[in-house]
N, C-alpha and C positions, 0 to 999 in steps of 0.2 A: 120320215127321215129321207134325206136325199144324198146322192153321191156328188153334189155340186160344190161342196166345201170340205176342206180338211184343215183342222187346227193342228199345228205342230208346236210342241212345247220343247224348249231348249233351256235348261237350267244353266246359268252362266254368271261369271263375275266379270269385272272390267278387263282383267288380263286375258279373257277368252274371246273378246269381241273380234280381235284380229282373225282368229280361226273361223269365226262365224262369217266374217266378211270375205275371206279368201276361199273358204271351202264350202261351207254349208249353203250360203245364199246362192252362189253360182250353180250348185248342184240342184237346188230347188227350182231355179229359173230354167234349168235344162230338162225338167221332167216332161215326158211325152204324154201329157194328159191335158184335157180342157176342163180343169176343175180349179176353183178358187183355192189358193193356198194362203193361210195366214200363219206366219211364224211369230210365236209368242216367246219373247226372250224373258225368262223368269230370273229376275235379279235376286238370287238367293241370299245375298248379304243384306237386303232390305234397306240399304242406305244409298242416298244419291241416285243419280241416273247413270246407267252404264251404256245406254244406247244413244248415239248422236245421229239423228235422222238426216243430217247433212252428209255424214260419212257413209253410214250403212243404209242404203236405200235400194229399191228395186222397182222396176216398172211392172213386173210379172206377179210379184207376191206382196201381200200386206205384211208389214213388220211392226209389231207393237211390243211394248215393255209392260210386264207385270211386276209389281213390287210388293212383297209381303211387308208387314210393319215391323218385322224383326228378322234377325239372322236365322235361316232355316237350312236344313240339309237337302241333299239331292232328292230323295223320295218325298219329303215334306213339300219341297218346292213344286213338284209335279202335282201333288194332291191339291195344293193351293191353286195352281193354274186350272186344274180340272173343275174345281168348285167355282172359280171366278168366271170361267169362260162357258162352262156347261156345253160341250161340243154336241152337235146334232147327231151324228152317226159314227164318224171316224175321227180318231185323233192319233197322233204319233208322238212318241217321246224320242228325241234324238240328242246325241252329245254334240257339243260345239265344234269338235275337231273331226267331223266326218264329211265325206263327199259321197252322196247317194248316186248309185247307178241311174241312168236316165229312165229306166223302166221300173224302178223300185216302187214308187207309189202306185203305179198302175198294177203291178203284180200283187201288192197287198190288197187293193180293192177287189181285183178279180178273185183272189182266194177267198176273201170274206163273202163275196156275193155268190160264189159257187158252192160253198159248204156251210150249211146252217149250224153245224156244231163247232165252228171256229169262233173263239172269243178273243184270242190274243195271238199276235204273230210277232216273231222276232226275225229280223233280217240277218243274213250271214255277213260276216266281215271278211272281205277278200283284200289282199291275198293271204292275210293272216287271220285265222279264225281262232277265237278263244276255245280251249278244250271244253267240250260240252257233250253230254250224253244226249243222243237223239237217234231215232230210227232212220236208217239211211234210205229206206223206201218211201216212207210217208213224210218224214221230216218232223214227226211229232216228238216233243221233248217234255220231260216231266216238270220243267220250270222255264220261265222266260223273264 
């Protein structure tokens, strides 16, 4: 397994493509890493195509659409994506309306590689973080 590629799953519908184009894709293009990024837009409605590669494109990241054969929910869409793509080592699940800090992916990779007991990481949302129980010293949380 290598640190050369990260698959990023984003469950979305047609109405969320604008956020992906304005927020998510530019933030992925701005990451301070030399790793291949592949954004998988998971069409959780399972109907038609929600991604137009003439509108939503990037020179830095690969963008692809995954489509289940029926309407699925948020969690089921990501389970479908994981089974369809079978990521090598790392994968991320992101919402369509986020902008990642430029060192977000690098920080995740560094944390995974430095501690063998880490199996899942959750990024903090700034400036507004959801109320969540976590240890202020270690960052450990009982759920993510």
